[in-house]
N, C-alpha and C positions, 0 to 999 in steps of 0.2 A: 504494500500500500504506500502511496506517495505521501510526502510530508504535508501537502495541501489537503489530502483526504483525511489524514489523521487530525489536522487542525479543525476541519469542519465537523468531524465526529466528536471531538472534544468540546467544541462550542455547543453542539446539539445536546450533549450529555449535561453540560453545565446549565443550559437553559431549561432542562427538564427536572432539575433538582427540586425536590418537594420541601415545603416549609416544615421545620420541626414542630411537633406538638407542644403547645404551651405547658409548662410544668408549674404546678401549684406548689409554692413554698410553704412549709409549715409556719404557723404563727410564731413570732419571736418568743423566746423563753422569758417568762416574767422575771423581773429583777428581785422581787421580794414583796413583802406586804407593808413596807414603811409608808407612812402618810407624809406627803410633802408639806413643808412649812413655809409660810411667808413671814419674813422677818421685818421688812420695811416696805412701805408703799408710798410713792410720791405721785401726785397728779398735778399736771401743769397745762396751761394754755399752750397748744402746739401750733397756733396760727392756722391759716388756711391751708388745706391739703386737698389733693385730687383723690377722690374716692370714685373710681370707675368712670371717669370723664366729667364728674361734677365736683366743683371746688366748694368745700364747706369749712366753717370754723371747726377746730378739732381740739380734743384734749388728748394727752398722752399719759398713760398709766405705766409707771416703771416700778418693778418690785424686785427685791432680793429674795431668792428662794433656796431652800436646801431640801435634799431628799437623801437620807443615809444609804438607801439601796441603789442609788445611781440611776433611777428611772426618769430623770429629766432629759434623757436623750430625745424624747418627744413629749410634748406637753400641750395642754389647751388652757388658755386663760379665759375665764368666764367673768363677765361684768354685767351687773344689773343696777338699775337706779329707780328711785321714785322721789316725788317731791313732798312726801309726808315725812317730816323729820322726826322719826320716832325710834330709830335704831333697828327697825325690822325691815327686811327685804325679802321679796319673793324671787329666788334665783332660778325658778323653773323655766322662765323665758329669757334667760341671760344671753347676751351677745357672746359669741364664741370665736376665739382666734387660735386655731390649731397651728403648731409649729414643730419643727424638727431640728435638733442641734447636731445630729450625726446618726450613725448606725446604732441600732438598738443593742448596745453592748454593755449597758449598765455602768457607763463610765462618767456620767455627769451627776455629781452630787450637790453642786451649788452653781447658781447662775443668776445674772441680772436679766430679767425678762421685761418685755414691753408690749404695749398694745395701743393703737390709735383708734379713737372713736370720733366719728363725724357728729357735729351738733347741727343737724339738718332740720331744725324745727321740732324735733322730738329727741331729747328734752328741749324745752324752750331755752333760748339764749338769755343770759343775765339773771338766772334764778338760782336759789339754793336747792340742791338735791342731795340725797344720800346715794352714794356710789358704793356698791359692794363688789368685792373681788375674791374669786376662788381660783385655785390652781389645781388642775388635774394632771397627774403624771402619765407616763407611757403605759402603765399597768392599770389605769383607770381609778387610782386612789385620789381622793380630793382632800384638799386642805379644808378643814371645817373648824369653827363656823366662818362665814365670810368676813373678811376685813371690811369694815364699813367706815367710810369717810364722808364728811359733809363738805361739799365744794360749791363754788359758784360757777355756772356754765359760762363759757366765753360768749361775747357779743360779736356779731359779724363785723 
């Protein structure tokens, strides 16, 4: 067989190569049952930010967190608010910000985490609100109770 014929046969064989079947990976091994802890929360006016093509006034929540079993490799920050200043918040409809700091190898025991929230008319700008923050680690354990702060929402 000539070199040209071998090249054509090789190209045809490459073109017929089937796609491999997707392989489902097992879920990551849990790091442990330690509950994450929030040690400090600061909230500040973060100025106007673009949220999906709309620019709104915003607040930024930053917190220091620890988790002895290292399950902060992935986390979700939850934030809820109300304008009834009574120390009680319903976290069931909280805003959620999932994030990942690396592979789930149980290696992140402390971190400074953040979340931006648009003030797009809800909550209203320039009012006092209670803001509650909860941290959920990669294994689904949540810091409890929520850290509750009273803040004034920024004005446009």
